[in-house]
NUFI-269807 format. One record per residue: residue number from 1; residue in three letters; chain; x, y, z of N, C-alpha, C in turn. Coordinates in nm, 2 decimals. Example, Ala and Ser with C-alpha at 12.3 -4.5 7.8 and 13.67 -1.06 7.14 Angstrom:
NUFI-269807
k:r:c:n.px:n.py:n.pz:ca.px:ca.py:ca.pz:c.px:c.py:c.pz
1:ala:A:1.32:-0.57:0.78:1.23:-0.45:0.78:1.32:-0.33:0.78
2:ser:A:1.28:-0.22:0.71:1.37:-0.11:0.71:1.29:0.00:0.79
end
This chain:
NUFI-269807
k:r:c:n.px:n.py:n.pz:ca.px:ca.py:ca.pz:c.px:c.py:c.pz
1:met:A:-6.16:-19.11:-1.73:-6.20:-19.03:-1.80:-6.21:-19.04:-1.94
2:ile:A:-6.29:-19.02:-2.03:-6.27:-19.07:-2.17:-6.28:-18.91:-2.24
3:ile:A:-6.21:-18.89:-2.31:-6.17:-18.82:-2.44:-6.23:-18.83:-2.56
4:lys:A:-6.34:-18.81:-2.60:-6.40:-18.86:-2.70:-6.37:-18.79:-2.82
5:glu:A:-6.30:-18.67:-2.82:-6.25:-18.62:-2.92:-6.12:-18.64:-2.98
6:cys:A:-6.06:-18.75:-2.90:-5.92:-18.76:-2.91:-5.89:-18.87:-3.08
7:ala:A:-5.79:-18.80:-3.12:-5.77:-18.89:-3.27:-5.75:-19.03:-3.25
8:phe:A:-5.69:-19.06:-3.15:-5.67:-19.21:-3.12:-5.76:-19.27:-3.03
9:cys:A:-5.91:-19.25:-3.01:-5.99:-19.30:-2.92:-6.05:-19.39:-3.01
10:ser:A:-6.10:-19.49:-3.03:-6.20:-19.57:-3.13:-6.28:-19.66:-3.09
11:lys:A:-6.36:-19.69:-3.17:-6.46:-19.77:-3.12:-6.45:-19.92:-3.17
12:glu:A:-6.34:-19.93:-3.24:-6.30:-20.08:-3.28:-6.14:-20.06:-3.27
13:thr:A:-6.09:-20.14:-3.27:-5.94:-20.20:-3.23:-5.88:-20.16:-3.37
14:leu:A:-5.71:-20.15:-3.40:-5.67:-20.16:-3.54:-5.71:-20.28:-3.63
15:trp:A:-5.74:-20.41:-3.54:-5.76:-20.54:-3.61:-5.90:-20.53:-3.64
16:gly:A:-6.02:-20.43:-3.63:-6.17:-20.44:-3.69:-6.25:-20.50:-3.53
17:asp:A:-6.17:-20.52:-3.45:-6.27:-20.58:-3.33:-6.35:-20.47:-3.27
18:pro:A:-6.51:-20.43:-3.21:-6.54:-20.34:-3.17:-6.51:-20.36:-3.02
19:ser:A:-6.49:-20.22:-2.99:-6.43:-20.21:-2.84:-6.55:-20.08:-2.79
20:glu:A:-6.52:-20.04:-2.68:-6.59:-19.96:-2.61:-6.49:-19.80:-2.56
21:gly:A:-6.43:-19.78:-2.68:-6.33:-19.67:-2.66:-6.18:-19.71:-2.64
22:val:A:-6.16:-19.76:-2.71:-6.01:-19.84:-2.71:-5.89:-19.73:-2.76
23:cys:A:-5.77:-19.72:-2.69:-5.70:-19.60:-2.71:-5.59:-19.66:-2.80
24:asn:A:-5.58:-19.62:-2.89:-5.47:-19.69:-3.00:-5.35:-19.62:-2.96
25:leu:A:-5.31:-19.52:-2.87:-5.18:-19.47:-2.84:-5.14:-19.58:-2.72
26:ser:A:-5.22:-19.65:-2.67:-5.19:-19.74:-2.54:-5.19:-19.86:-2.56
27:tyr:A:-5.07:-19.91:-2.62:-5.03:-20.04:-2.65:-4.91:-20.09:-2.61
28:asp:A:-4.94:-20.20:-2.54:-4.81:-20.29:-2.46:-4.73:-20.36:-2.53
29:gly:A:-4.77:-20.42:-2.64:-4.70:-20.51:-2.73:-4.81:-20.65:-2.77
30:thr:A:-4.92:-20.65:-2.65:-4.98:-20.75:-2.69:-5.16:-20.68:-2.69
31:lys:A:-5.18:-20.59:-2.60:-5.33:-20.54:-2.63:-5.35:-20.40:-2.62
32:phe:A:-5.47:-20.33:-2.64:-5.47:-20.18:-2.64:-5.60:-20.19:-2.52
33:tyr:A:-5.56:-20.05:-2.45:-5.62:-20.04:-2.33:-5.74:-19.94:-2.37
34:glu:A:-5.83:-19.96:-2.26:-5.96:-19.90:-2.26:-5.94:-19.76:-2.25
35:cys:A:-5.97:-19.64:-2.35:-5.96:-19.51:-2.27:-5.97:-19.44:-2.15
36:glu:A:-6.09:-19.51:-2.08:-6.12:-19.52:-1.94:-5.99:-19.54:-1.84
37:ser:A:-5.93:-19.67:-1.87:-5.87:-19.74:-1.83:-5.70:-19.67:-1.83
38:val:A:-5.66:-19.60:-1.88:-5.56:-19.53:-1.92:-5.52:-19.39:-1.83
39:pro:A:-5.45:-19.39:-1.71:-5.45:-19.28:-1.64:-5.42:-19.14:-1.69
40:ile:A:-5.45:-19.06:-1.63:-5.44:-18.93:-1.66:-5.29:-18.91:-1.68
41:ser:A:-5.19:-18.94:-1.63:-5.05:-18.93:-1.61:-4.99:-18.97:-1.76
42:lys:A:-5.06:-19.11:-1.80:-5.00:-19.16:-1.92:-5.04:-19.11:-2.05
43:cys:A:-5.15:-19.03:-2.07:-5.20:-18.99:-2.16:-5.21:-18.82:-2.19
44:pro:A:-5.13:-18.81:-2.31:-5.10:-18.66:-2.35:-5.24:-18.60:-2.36
45:tyr:A:-5.35:-18.66:-2.42:-5.47:-18.57:-2.46:-5.56:-18.52:-2.34
46:lys:A:-5.54:-18.65:-2.24:-5.61:-18.60:-2.11:-5.52:-18.50:-2.04
47:leu:A:-5.39:-18.50:-2.02:-5.32:-18.36:-1.97:-5.32:-18.24:-2.06
48:phe:A:-5.36:-18.23:-2.17:-5.37:-18.14:-2.25:-5.51:-18.06:-2.24
49:ile:A:-5.62:-18.16:-2.23:-5.76:-18.13:-2.18:-5.77:-18.04:-2.04
50:leu:A:-5.67:-18.10:-1.94:-5.63:-18.04:-1.79:-5.58:-17.93:-1.81
51:gly:A:-5.51:-17.88:-1.91:-5.40:-17.77:-1.89:-5.28:-17.80:-1.87
52:lys:A:-5.29:-17.94:-1.82:-5.13:-17.95:-1.76:-4.98:-17.96:-1.90
53:ile:A:-5.05:-17.95:-1.98:-4.92:-17.94:-2.11:-5.00:-17.85:-2.23
54:asp:A:-4.92:-17.79:-2.30:-4.93:-17.72:-2.37:-4.96:-17.80:-2.52
55:lys:A:-5.00:-17.73:-2.66:-5.04:-17.81:-2.77:-4.91:-17.84:-2.82
56:glu:A:-4.79:-17.77:-2.79:-4.65:-17.84:-2.87:-4.61:-17.93:-2.78
57:glu:A:-4.62:-17.98:-2.63:-4.59:-18.08:-2.59:-4.69:-18.19:-2.60
58:leu:A:-4.82:-18.16:-2.62:-4.90:-18.28:-2.67:-4.83:-18.32:-2.80
59:asn:A:-4.82:-18.23:-2.89:-4.74:-18.32:-3.02:-4.63:-18.40:-2.99
60:asn:A:-4.55:-18.33:-2.92:-4.43:-18.41:-2.87:-4.44:-18.52:-2.84
61:arg:A:-4.52:-18.56:-2.73:-4.58:-18.67:-2.64:-4.64:-18.79:-2.74
62:ile:A:-4.70:-18.72:-2.82:-4.79:-18.78:-2.93:-4.65:-18.87:-3.06
63:lys:A:-4.59:-18.80:-3.07:-4.47:-18.86:-3.18:-4.39:-18.95:-3.10
64:glu:A:-4.35:-18.92:-2.97:-4.26:-19.01:-2.94:-4.36:-19.14:-2.90
65:arg:A:-4.51:-19.15:-2.86:-4.55:-19.30:-2.84:-4.60:-19.36:-2.98
66:val:A:-4.60:-19.26:-3.09:-4.61:-19.32:-3.19:-4.48:-19.44:-3.25
67:arg:A:-4.37:-19.35:-3.22:-4.23:-19.42:-3.26:-4.20:-19.56:-3.21
68:lys:A:-4.28:-19.55:-3.08:-4.24:-19.68:-3.00:-4.26:-19.80:-3.06
end
């Protein structure tokens, strides 16, 4: 599942390398993961789109991930 309107999905990595929709929230210290490969349970935007969390929870989860 790819979320095209996600603010963290990019066609290039933070280093400027081209990508097929890399998720700038899903970083493990060595690489960024493609949006499609990130499980729904790990992606706040996917959970929000599916109605599993509300907007407040979405913002809280994003803040938590950005701080890491």
